[in-house]
N, C-alpha and C positions, 0 to 999 in steps of 0.2 A: 729218094722224095724225102721229104724235112713234114715233118709237124710238130705244129706248135703247138702245147701244151695251154697257153693262153686260150684257145679259144676256149678252152675246157672249163673253166672258171671263172668266164665269163657270164652275168645274172644275164634272160632280157624281161623287159618285163613291158607288160599291152597292157593297153587302151582305152576308150573308144572319143577317137576327138569333136563327138557327137552329140547334142543333149538329145538324145532320147530313152524309150521304154527299155533296154536293154542293158546291161550291167555287163563287165567282163571282167576273167576272174585277172590279176595282175602276173601272175607267174604262173596264171600253168593258160590264158588265150581261153580259157574258154567261156562264153559266150550264152549269158540265158533270157527270159526274159525276167526283169524289172516290177513290169507293170501290167496292167490291161492290153489288150490291145481289142480295136477294131477297128472289125476291117472299114464299116461305119467311113470311118474318119480316116483310119487314111490303111492304102490298099497295098501299102510295100513303106519303107524306109534305104535306105543307101547314108551306112552308113564307113567312117573312116576308119580300118582297122592299124595300133599301130604300133608294132614295136622296136624297144629301142637298151641298147644295152649296158650295161655297168663299165663301161672300159678303161678301167686303168687312164690312158693320156689320150687317145679319140672313143668319144663315146662316138656308135652312128646310131640310125631307127631310120629305118624302110616302111612305111606304110603301104596298104591296098585297099579298094571301092571291096566294098561290102554290099549285097543289097538282097536286104527280108522280103522273100514276098507273102503276105496275114493268105493262107486260102476259110474261106467264112466262114463259119460256124452258125447254125440256124437258136443264138436267142435273142427269139421274139417269139414271146405265148400265143398262143393257136387263138388266133383271132372270129369267134364262129357270128355270125352276121344275123341269121337268126335261130333263136332259139325257140319255133315251133319246125316241127319237123314230119314227118308221115314218112318212116320204112315199113317197107313189105320185105319179110322173110318169108320166104317157102314154106308152106311144116317139111317137104323134105331133103331140105337141102343140108348133106352129106354137113360134117365138120371139118374145116381143116379150113 
């Protein structure tokens, strides 16, 4: 069995190839949201994540496509159209 120690000293650098509201830690590959997301503007993002090594003689790189789906958040204030309302609450109504 052969084992190359050269691999242990390679340093990988990660990047996102497109402009997006996400950032990536170039050393760990951890992806974070870098700016506000609004599902009404974009409900998903397609990112290309690239990893490149620091090979001394032959630098290698590879990429993968990542789809980020944005869940909706109720970020709109409630709208009350009728400001005058009659509400009936029975006297014997139990709490809860």
